[in-house]
C-alpha positions as a Markdown table, in Angstrom:
| # | Residue | x | y | z |
|---|---|---|---|---|
| 1 | Met | -29.1 | -104.6 | -33.4 |
| 2 | Tyr | -32.0 | -102.9 | -35.4 |
| 3 | Asn | -34.1 | -105.6 | -37.3 |
| 4 | Ser | -36.5 | -103.0 | -38.9 |
| 5 | Leu | -36.9 | -99.2 | -39.3 |
| 6 | Arg | -39.8 | -97.0 | -40.1 |
| 7 | Ile | -39.3 | -93.2 | -40.7 |
| 8 | Arg | -42.4 | -90.9 | -41.0 |
| 9 | Asn | -42.7 | -87.2 | -41.8 |
| 10 | Phe | -38.9 | -86.7 | -41.5 |
| 11 | Arg | -37.0 | -84.6 | -44.0 |
| 12 | Gly | -37.8 | -86.0 | -47.5 |
| 13 | Phe | -39.5 | -89.1 | -46.1 |
| 14 | His | -43.3 | -89.2 | -45.7 |
| 15 | Asp | -43.3 | -93.0 | -44.8 |
| 16 | Leu | -40.1 | -95.1 | -45.3 |
| 17 | Val | -40.2 | -98.7 | -44.2 |
| 18 | Leu | -37.1 | -100.8 | -43.9 |
| 19 | Asp | -37.6 | -104.5 | -43.2 |
| 20 | Asp | -35.1 | -107.3 | -42.6 |
| 21 | Leu | -32.2 | -105.1 | -41.8 |
| 22 | Ala | -28.9 | -107.1 | -41.5 |
| 23 | Arg | -25.4 | -106.8 | -39.9 |
| 24 | Ile | -24.2 | -104.7 | -42.8 |
| 25 | Asn | -26.6 | -102.5 | -44.7 |
| 26 | Leu | -25.8 | -100.5 | -47.8 |
| 27 | Phe | -28.0 | -97.8 | -49.4 |
| 28 | Ala | -27.7 | -96.4 | -52.9 |
| 29 | Gly | -29.9 | -94.0 | -54.9 |
| 30 | Lys | -29.8 | -90.9 | -56.9 |
| 31 | Asn | -29.1 | -87.5 | -55.3 |
| 32 | Asn | -31.8 | -86.0 | -53.0 |
| 33 | Thr | -33.3 | -89.5 | -52.3 |
| 34 | Gly | -32.6 | -89.3 | -48.6 |
| 35 | Lys | -29.4 | -91.4 | -48.0 |
| 36 | Thr | -27.8 | -89.0 | -45.6 |
| 37 | Ala | -31.2 | -88.2 | -44.0 |
| 38 | Leu | -31.6 | -91.8 | -43.2 |
| 39 | Leu | -28.3 | -91.7 | -41.3 |
| 40 | Glu | -29.4 | -88.7 | -39.4 |
| 41 | Ala | -32.6 | -90.4 | -38.4 |
| 42 | Leu | -30.6 | -93.3 | -37.1 |
| 43 | Leu | -28.4 | -90.9 | -35.1 |
| 44 | Leu | -31.4 | -89.3 | -33.4 |
| 45 | Leu | -33.0 | -92.7 | -32.8 |
| 46 | Gln | -29.7 | -93.9 | -31.2 |
| 47 | Gly | -29.9 | -91.2 | -28.6 |
| 48 | Val | -27.1 | -88.9 | -29.7 |
| 49 | Ser | -27.6 | -85.8 | -27.6 |
| 50 | Pro | -29.6 | -82.9 | -29.2 |
| 51 | Glu | -26.8 | -80.3 | -28.7 |
| 52 | Glu | -24.6 | -82.6 | -30.8 |
| 53 | Val | -27.1 | -83.1 | -33.6 |
| 54 | Ile | -29.8 | -80.5 | -33.6 |
| 55 | Ala | -27.4 | -77.6 | -34.0 |
| 56 | Ser | -25.6 | -79.0 | -36.9 |
| 57 | Leu | -28.2 | -81.4 | -38.6 |
| 58 | Arg | -28.0 | -79.5 | -42.0 |
| 59 | Gln | -24.2 | -79.8 | -41.6 |
| 60 | Val | -23.9 | -83.5 | -40.7 |
| 61 | Glu | -21.3 | -84.2 | -43.4 |
| 62 | Arg | -19.0 | -81.7 | -41.7 |
| 63 | Gln | -19.2 | -83.5 | -38.3 |
| 64 | Arg | -15.8 | -85.1 | -37.8 |
| 65 | Arg | -16.7 | -87.4 | -34.9 |
| 66 | Trp | -19.8 | -88.5 | -33.3 |
| 67 | Val | -19.4 | -91.0 | -30.5 |
| 68 | Glu | -21.9 | -90.8 | -27.7 |
| 69 | Arg | -22.2 | -92.7 | -24.6 |
| 70 | Pro | -25.0 | -90.9 | -22.9 |
| 71 | Gly | -25.2 | -90.5 | -19.1 |
| 72 | Thr | -28.3 | -90.2 | -16.9 |
| 73 | Glu | -28.1 | -86.7 | -15.4 |
| 74 | Arg | -30.5 | -84.0 | -16.3 |
| 75 | Ile | -29.0 | -81.4 | -18.6 |
| 76 | Arg | -29.8 | -77.8 | -19.5 |
| 77 | Thr | -28.2 | -76.3 | -22.6 |
| 78 | Trp | -28.7 | -72.8 | -24.2 |
| 79 | Leu | -28.5 | -72.8 | -28.0 |
| 80 | Pro | -28.5 | -70.0 | -30.5 |
| 81 | Ala | -31.9 | -68.9 | -31.8 |
| 82 | Glu | -31.1 | -69.8 | -35.5 |
| 83 | Val | -31.1 | -73.4 | -34.4 |
| 84 | Glu | -34.9 | -73.3 | -34.4 |
| 85 | Glu | -34.8 | -73.1 | -38.3 |
| 86 | Glu | -32.8 | -76.4 | -38.4 |
| 87 | Ile | -35.6 | -78.0 | -36.4 |
| 88 | Leu | -38.2 | -76.8 | -38.7 |
| 89 | Leu | -36.4 | -78.4 | -41.6 |
| 90 | Leu | -36.6 | -81.9 | -39.9 |
| 91 | Phe | -40.3 | -82.0 | -40.7 |
| 92 | His | -41.4 | -83.3 | -44.0 |
| 93 | Gln | -42.3 | -80.4 | -46.2 |
| 94 | Arg | -42.0 | -78.2 | -43.1 |
| 95 | Asp | -45.5 | -79.4 | -42.0 |
| 96 | Leu | -45.5 | -78.7 | -38.2 |
| 97 | Glu | -48.9 | -80.2 | -37.9 |
| 98 | Gln | -47.4 | -83.6 | -38.4 |
| 99 | Val | -45.6 | -85.6 | -35.9 |
| 100 | Ile | -42.1 | -87.0 | -36.8 |
| 101 | Glu | -42.0 | -90.8 | -35.9 |
| 102 | Ile | -38.9 | -92.9 | -36.1 |
| 103 | Thr | -39.5 | -96.4 | -34.9 |
| 104 | Ser | -37.6 | -99.6 | -34.8 |
| 105 | Gln | -37.5 | -103.2 | -33.6 |
| 106 | Val | -34.4 | -103.9 | -31.7 |
| 107 | Gly | -33.6 | -107.6 | -31.2 |
| 108 | Glu | -36.5 | -109.9 | -30.9 |
| 109 | Ser | -38.7 | -108.0 | -28.4 |
| 110 | Val | -37.5 | -104.4 | -27.7 |
| 111 | Arg | -39.3 | -101.6 | -29.6 |
| 112 | Arg | -37.5 | -98.3 | -29.7 |
| 113 | Ser | -39.1 | -95.1 | -31.0 |
| 114 | Leu | -38.7 | -91.3 | -31.2 |
| 115 | Lys | -41.4 | -88.8 | -31.8 |
| 116 | Ile | -40.8 | -85.1 | -32.5 |
| 117 | Ala | -43.7 | -82.8 | -32.2 |
| 118 | Leu | -44.5 | -79.1 | -31.8 |
| 119 | Lys | -46.3 | -78.4 | -28.7 |
| 120 | Lys | -48.2 | -75.1 | -28.3 |
| 121 | Trp | -47.7 | -75.0 | -24.5 |
| 122 | Ser | -48.0 | -71.8 | -22.5 |
| 123 | Ala | -45.3 | -71.2 | -19.9 |
| 124 | Lys | -47.7 | -72.6 | -17.2 |
| 125 | Glu | -48.3 | -75.8 | -19.2 |
| 126 | Leu | -44.7 | -76.2 | -19.8 |
| 127 | Arg | -43.9 | -75.8 | -16.0 |
| 128 | Lys | -46.5 | -78.5 | -15.3 |
| 129 | Glu | -44.7 | -80.9 | -17.7 |
| 130 | Leu | -41.5 | -80.0 | -15.8 |
| 131 | Ser | -43.0 | -80.1 | -12.4 |
| 132 | Asp | -40.1 | -82.3 | -11.1 |
| 133 | Leu | -37.5 | -79.9 | -12.4 |
| 134 | Phe | -38.3 | -77.2 | -9.9 |
| 135 | Ile | -35.1 | -75.4 | -10.5 |
| 136 | Tyr | -36.3 | -74.2 | -13.9 |
| 137 | Glu | -39.7 | -72.8 | -12.7 |
| 138 | Asp | -38.3 | -69.2 | -11.9 |
| 139 | Leu | -36.3 | -69.4 | -15.2 |
| 140 | Leu | -39.2 | -70.0 | -17.3 |
| 141 | Arg | -41.5 | -67.6 | -15.4 |
| 142 | Arg | -39.2 | -64.7 | -16.4 |
| 143 | Arg | -39.1 | -65.5 | -20.1 |
| 144 | Pro | -41.8 | -65.7 | -22.7 |
| 145 | Ile | -42.5 | -69.1 | -24.3 |
| 146 | Asp | -42.7 | -68.9 | -28.1 |
| 147 | Arg | -42.9 | -72.6 | -28.9 |
| 148 | Val | -41.7 | -76.0 | -27.6 |
| 149 | Phe | -40.6 | -79.0 | -29.6 |
| 150 | Leu | -40.9 | -82.3 | -27.7 |
| 151 | Phe | -38.4 | -85.2 | -28.4 |
| 152 | Asp | -40.2 | -88.2 | -26.9 |
| 153 | Tyr | -38.1 | -91.4 | -26.7 |
| 154 | Gln | -39.4 | -94.8 | -25.9 |
| 155 | Asp | -37.1 | -97.8 | -25.4 |
| 156 | Gly | -39.0 | -100.9 | -24.3 |
| 157 | Asp | -40.6 | -99.7 | -21.1 |
| 158 | Arg | -38.2 | -96.8 | -20.6 |
| 159 | Asn | -39.2 | -93.3 | -21.5 |
| 160 | Tyr | -37.3 | -90.0 | -21.6 |
| 161 | Lys | -38.0 | -86.6 | -23.0 |
| 162 | Ile | -36.0 | -83.7 | -24.4 |
| 163 | Phe | -37.9 | -80.2 | -24.4 |
| 164 | Tyr | -36.4 | -77.7 | -27.1 |
| 165 | Val | -37.9 | -74.5 | -25.9 |
| 166 | Ile | -38.0 | -71.4 | -28.0 |
| 167 | Val | -38.2 | -68.8 | -25.3 |
| 168 | Ser | -37.8 | -65.6 | -27.5 |
| 169 | Lys | -36.5 | -64.5 | -30.8 |
| 170 | Lys | -33.0 | -64.5 | -29.5 |
| 171 | Asp | -32.8 | -67.5 | -27.0 |
| 172 | Ser | -33.5 | -71.2 | -27.0 |
| 173 | Leu | -33.2 | -73.7 | -24.4 |
| 174 | Ile | -32.9 | -77.6 | -24.3 |
| 175 | Ile | -34.0 | -79.2 | -21.1 |
| 176 | Ser | -33.4 | -83.0 | -21.1 |
| 177 | Asp | -34.8 | -85.7 | -18.8 |
| 178 | Glu | -32.8 | -88.9 | -18.5 |
| 179 | Leu | -30.7 | -89.5 | -21.5 |
| 180 | Pro | -30.8 | -93.0 | -22.9 |
| 181 | Ala | -27.8 | -95.5 | -22.9 |
| 182 | Phe | -28.5 | -97.0 | -26.2 |
| 183 | Gly | -24.8 | -97.8 | -26.8 |
| 184 | Ala | -22.0 | -96.2 | -29.0 |
| 185 | Ser | -22.8 | -94.4 | -32.2 |
| 186 | Ser | -20.2 | -93.2 | -34.7 |
| 187 | Tyr | -20.7 | -91.3 | -37.9 |
| 188 | Arg | -18.1 | -90.8 | -40.7 |
| 189 | Gly | -18.9 | -88.1 | -43.2 |
| 190 | Ala | -18.4 | -88.3 | -47.0 |
| 191 | Arg | -15.7 | -85.7 | -46.9 |
| 192 | Asp | -13.6 | -86.7 | -43.9 |
| 193 | Phe | -10.2 | -86.8 | -45.3 |
| 194 | Phe | -8.1 | -85.8 | -42.2 |
| 195 | Leu | -7.6 | -87.3 | -38.7 |
| 196 | Thr | -8.8 | -85.2 | -35.8 |
| 197 | Pro | -7.3 | -85.2 | -32.3 |
| 198 | Glu | -10.5 | -86.9 | -31.2 |
| 199 | Ile | -10.0 | -89.8 | -33.6 |
| 200 | Ile | -6.4 | -90.1 | -32.7 |
| 201 | Gly | -7.5 | -90.4 | -29.0 |
| 202 | Asp | -9.8 | -93.1 | -30.0 |
| 203 | Tyr | -7.1 | -95.0 | -31.4 |
| 204 | Gly | -5.4 | -94.7 | -28.1 |
| 205 | Asn | -8.5 | -96.5 | -26.6 |
| 206 | Leu | -7.8 | -99.3 | -28.9 |
| 207 | Glu | -4.2 | -99.4 | -27.7 |
| 208 | Lys | -5.5 | -99.7 | -24.2 |
| 209 | Thr | -7.7 | -102.7 | -24.9 |
| 210 | Gly | -5.0 | -104.3 | -27.3 |
| 211 | Glu | -7.3 | -104.1 | -30.4 |
| 212 | Thr | -5.1 | -102.0 | -32.7 |
| 213 | Glu | -4.8 | -105.1 | -35.1 |
| 214 | Ile | -8.3 | -103.9 | -36.3 |
| 215 | Val | -6.7 | -100.8 | -37.8 |
| 216 | Leu | -3.5 | -102.5 | -39.1 |
| 217 | Gln | -5.5 | -105.2 | -40.9 |
| 218 | Leu | -7.2 | -102.6 | -43.0 |
| 219 | Leu | -4.1 | -100.3 | -43.5 |
| 220 | Lys | -2.1 | -103.3 | -44.9 |
| 221 | Phe | -4.5 | -103.4 | -48.0 |
| 222 | Val | -3.0 | -100.0 | -49.0 |
| 223 | Glu | 0.5 | -100.3 | -47.6 |
| 224 | Pro | 1.7 | -103.9 | -46.8 |
| 225 | Arg | 4.9 | -102.8 | -45.2 |
| 226 | Ile | 3.2 | -101.0 | -42.4 |
| 227 | Glu | 3.8 | -102.8 | -39.1 |
| 228 | Arg | 2.4 | -100.5 | -36.4 |
| 229 | Leu | 1.1 | -97.0 | -35.7 |
| 230 | Val | 2.8 | -94.6 | -33.5 |
| 231 | Thr | 1.1 | -91.5 | -31.9 |
| 232 | Ile | 3.6 | -88.5 | -31.7 |
| 233 | Tyr | 2.8 | -85.1 | -30.5 |
| 234 | Asp | 3.5 | -82.3 | -33.0 |
| 235 | Asp | 4.8 | -79.2 | -31.3 |
| 236 | Arg | 4.3 | -77.2 | -34.4 |
| 237 | Arg | 0.6 | -78.2 | -34.9 |
| 238 | Asn | 0.1 | -78.4 | -31.1 |
| 239 | Glu | -1.8 | -81.6 | -31.5 |
| 240 | Pro | -1.1 | -85.4 | -31.7 |
| 241 | Met | -0.5 | -87.2 | -35.1 |
| 242 | Leu | -0.4 | -90.8 | -36.3 |
| 243 | Tyr | 2.7 | -92.0 | -37.9 |
| 244 | Gly | 3.2 | -95.4 | -39.6 |
| 245 | Ala | 6.3 | -97.6 | -38.8 |
| 246 | Leu | 7.3 | -99.3 | -42.0 |
| 247 | Arg | 9.2 | -102.6 | -42.4 |
| 248 | Asp | 12.8 | -102.4 | -43.5 |
| 249 | Thr | 13.2 | -98.7 | -42.7 |
| 250 | Gln | 13.9 | -96.7 | -39.6 |
| 251 | Tyr | 11.7 | -93.8 | -40.6 |
| 252 | Arg | 8.1 | -93.2 | -39.3 |
| 253 | Val | 5.9 | -91.7 | -42.0 |
| 254 | Pro | 2.9 | -89.4 | -41.1 |
| 255 | Leu | -0.3 | -91.0 | -42.3 |
| 256 | His | -1.6 | -87.8 | -43.9 |
| 257 | Val | 1.3 | -88.0 | -46.6 |
| 258 | Met | 0.2 | -91.4 | -47.6 |
| 259 | Gly | -2.9 | -90.3 | -49.3 |
| 260 | Asp | -6.6 | -90.1 | -48.9 |
| 261 | Gly | -7.1 | -93.8 | -49.1 |
| 262 | Met | -5.0 | -94.3 | -46.1 |
| 263 | Ile | -6.7 | -91.6 | -44.1 |
| 264 | Arg | -10.2 | -93.0 | -44.9 |
| 265 | Leu | -9.3 | -96.6 | -43.9 |
| 266 | Val | -7.6 | -95.4 | -40.6 |
| 267 | Asp | -10.7 | -93.4 | -39.8 |
| 268 | Leu | -13.0 | -96.2 | -40.7 |
| 269 | Ala | -11.1 | -98.8 | -38.6 |
| 270 | Ile | -10.8 | -96.6 | -35.5 |
| 271 | Arg | -14.5 | -95.8 | -35.6 |
| 272 | Leu | -15.3 | -99.4 | -36.1 |
| 273 | Gly | -13.2 | -100.5 | -33.1 |
| 274 | Asn | -14.8 | -97.9 | -30.9 |
| 275 | Ala | -18.3 | -98.7 | -31.9 |
| 276 | Arg | -18.5 | -102.1 | -30.0 |
| 277 | Asn | -22.1 | -103.1 | -29.3 |
| 278 | Gly | -23.3 | -100.0 | -31.2 |
| 279 | Ile | -23.8 | -98.8 | -34.7 |
| 280 | Leu | -21.4 | -97.4 | -37.4 |
| 281 | Leu | -22.7 | -94.9 | -40.0 |
| 282 | Ile | -20.7 | -94.4 | -43.1 |
| 283 | Asp | -21.6 | -91.7 | -45.7 |
| 284 | Glu | -20.3 | -92.5 | -49.3 |
| 285 | Phe | -18.3 | -95.6 | -48.3 |
| 286 | Glu | -16.1 | -95.7 | -51.4 |
| 287 | Asn | -14.7 | -92.2 | -51.2 |
| 288 | Gly | -10.9 | -92.1 | -51.3 |
| 289 | Leu | -10.7 | -96.0 | -52.0 |
| 290 | His | -9.5 | -97.6 | -55.0 |
| 291 | Trp | -12.1 | -100.1 | -56.5 |
| 292 | Ser | -9.5 | -102.9 | -56.4 |
| 293 | Ile | -9.4 | -103.0 | -52.6 |
| 294 | Leu | -13.1 | -102.7 | -52.0 |
| 295 | Pro | -13.7 | -106.5 | -51.8 |
| 296 | Thr | -11.1 | -107.0 | -49.0 |
| 297 | Val | -12.1 | -103.9 | -47.2 |
| 298 | Trp | -15.8 | -105.3 | -47.1 |
| 299 | Glu | -14.5 | -108.7 | -45.9 |
| 300 | Ala | -12.5 | -107.2 | -43.1 |
| 301 | Leu | -15.3 | -104.9 | -42.1 |
| 302 | Gly | -17.7 | -107.8 | -41.9 |
| 303 | Glu | -15.5 | -110.0 | -39.8 |
| 304 | Thr | -14.7 | -107.2 | -37.3 |
| 305 | Ala | -18.3 | -106.0 | -37.1 |
| 306 | Arg | -19.4 | -109.5 | -36.2 |
| 307 | Arg | -16.8 | -109.8 | -33.5 |
| 308 | Leu | -17.5 | -106.5 | -32.0 |
| 309 | Asn | -21.3 | -106.8 | -32.4 |
| 310 | Val | -21.4 | -103.6 | -34.6 |
| 311 | Gln | -24.3 | -102.9 | -37.0 |
| 312 | Val | -23.1 | -100.9 | -40.1 |
| 313 | Phe | -25.2 | -98.5 | -42.2 |
| 314 | Ala | -23.4 | -97.2 | -45.2 |
| 315 | Thr | -24.4 | -95.1 | -48.4 |
| 316 | Thr | -22.8 | -95.2 | -51.8 |
| 317 | His | -23.1 | -93.9 | -55.4 |
| 318 | Ser | -20.7 | -96.6 | -56.8 |
| 319 | Tyr | -21.6 | -99.6 | -58.8 |
| 320 | Glu | -18.2 | -101.2 | -57.9 |
| 321 | Cys | -18.8 | -100.7 | -54.2 |
| 322 | Ile | -22.2 | -102.5 | -54.5 |
| 323 | Lys | -20.7 | -105.3 | -56.5 |
| 324 | Ser | -17.7 | -105.7 | -54.3 |
| 325 | Ala | -19.8 | -106.0 | -51.2 |
| 326 | His | -22.0 | -108.6 | -52.7 |
| 327 | Glu | -19.1 | -110.6 | -53.8 |
| 328 | Ala | -17.3 | -110.4 | -50.4 |
| 329 | Phe | -20.2 | -111.4 | -48.3 |
| 330 | Ser | -21.2 | -114.2 | -50.9 |
| 331 | Lys | -17.8 | -115.7 | -50.3 |
| 332 | Ser | -17.9 | -115.3 | -46.5 |
| 333 | Gly | -20.4 | -118.1 | -46.0 |
| 334 | Leu | -22.5 | -115.8 | -43.9 |
| 335 | Tyr | -24.4 | -113.4 | -46.1 |
| 336 | Asp | -25.3 | -110.9 | -43.3 |
| 337 | Phe | -25.5 | -108.1 | -45.9 |
| 338 | Arg | -28.5 | -106.2 | -47.1 |
| 339 | Phe | -28.7 | -103.7 | -50.2 |
| 340 | Tyr | -31.4 | -101.1 | -50.5 |
| 341 | Arg | -32.0 | -98.6 | -53.3 |
| 342 | Leu | -33.9 | -95.4 | -52.4 |
| 343 | Glu | -36.0 | -94.0 | -55.1 |
| 344 | Tyr | -39.1 | -92.0 | -55.8 |
| 345 | Val | -42.3 | -94.1 | -56.3 |
| 346 | Ala | -45.5 | -92.1 | -57.0 |
| 347 | Gly | -43.8 | -89.0 | -55.6 |
| 348 | Glu | -42.6 | -90.5 | -52.4 |
| 349 | Ile | -39.2 | -92.0 | -51.4 |
| 350 | Gln | -39.3 | -95.8 | -51.0 |
| 351 | Ala | -36.8 | -98.4 | -50.3 |
| 352 | Ile | -36.4 | -101.2 | -52.7 |
| 353 | Ala | -34.7 | -104.2 | -50.9 |
| 354 | Tyr | -32.5 | -106.7 | -52.7 |
| 355 | Asp | -31.8 | -110.1 | -51.1 |
| 356 | Arg | -28.8 | -112.0 | -52.2 |
| 357 | Glu | -30.4 | -113.8 | -55.1 |
| 358 | Thr | -32.1 | -110.7 | -56.5 |
| 359 | Leu | -28.9 | -108.5 | -56.2 |
| 360 | Gly | -26.7 | -111.3 | -57.7 |
| 361 | Ile | -29.2 | -111.4 | -60.8 |
| 362 | Ala | -29.2 | -107.7 | -61.1 |
| 363 | Leu | -25.3 | -107.5 | -61.0 |
| 364 | Glu | -24.9 | -110.4 | -63.4 |
| 365 | Glu | -27.3 | -108.8 | -66.0 |
| 366 | Glu | -25.6 | -105.4 | -65.3 |
| 367 | Trp | -28.9 | -103.7 | -64.4 |
| 368 | Glu | -28.8 | -100.2 | -63.0 |
| 369 | Val | -29.1 | -100.5 | -59.1 |
| 370 | Arg | -27.3 | -97.3 | -58.0 |
């Protein structure tokens, strides 16, 4: 679990410091204060593979599912040349002379970090860096090297590198050393209002381990009559769908006709259940959920996250969402919740942390904390 996080020269952040991270962390702030960028930085630090992240970083909110359990084999992936522009946008104010640094303290002793830097290596210098990857020597000899972006990970005493090589105006290449096994990472976008076949497949994983109650517990906040979920293959759609079996009726109802709130809760619960010993990232937590069920959703989320050892990072624009989280964790007896407001201070984005007492006073006095 991350205890602290520091992000330097990434997106809109010049130097953002987050101390005393908790099991559940909620971030608020005005538009363009870096809430989604913070989730992007965590995905990169967690070791989500570049071909999953880099090619779509500006489109993070359209990613339906990110669950990575990295392996250890070397990989080579060709990417479209336009992806170079996406990497340039990672750098604060597009300043390529600076090094992006994302560092964290994991547990009591392990330090994890990622540095992203532009390397002006020649083909010869790059081959030297890749001297143990002899299979690429001929490949690189036949192609001009325009620039190289190095992703350098350190996890305790383990190190691995990813080389993003711009070989021409039309081609780019990712060469990866050993991918880290940092645990599961799952991201839920702000506008995910449908269930993909991948998410339905993840529900099947919960069925195998007998943990479907995680999903049903949340769904009953919206529809108390629901007793179980059934996966049925739809020949017309050519994909699996989830149906709810309701008490006192013989019919099974497709979840997508039960409304956006039901879809958001199912999606959240399935991702949470599959993020054991990892992290869950949720953009705009309150989307699709009525304010009246937020306290019980937060309570259930906290209980399940503790049991599965999942750390949660969520963003919100909702005062009700912040208030309900504070109330739910205050009642739990274990206030493993931290609220942060991202805002501009002297022209730079900073994180203002609220502990239990400070947030309680702010909410009681109805101060603006969003």
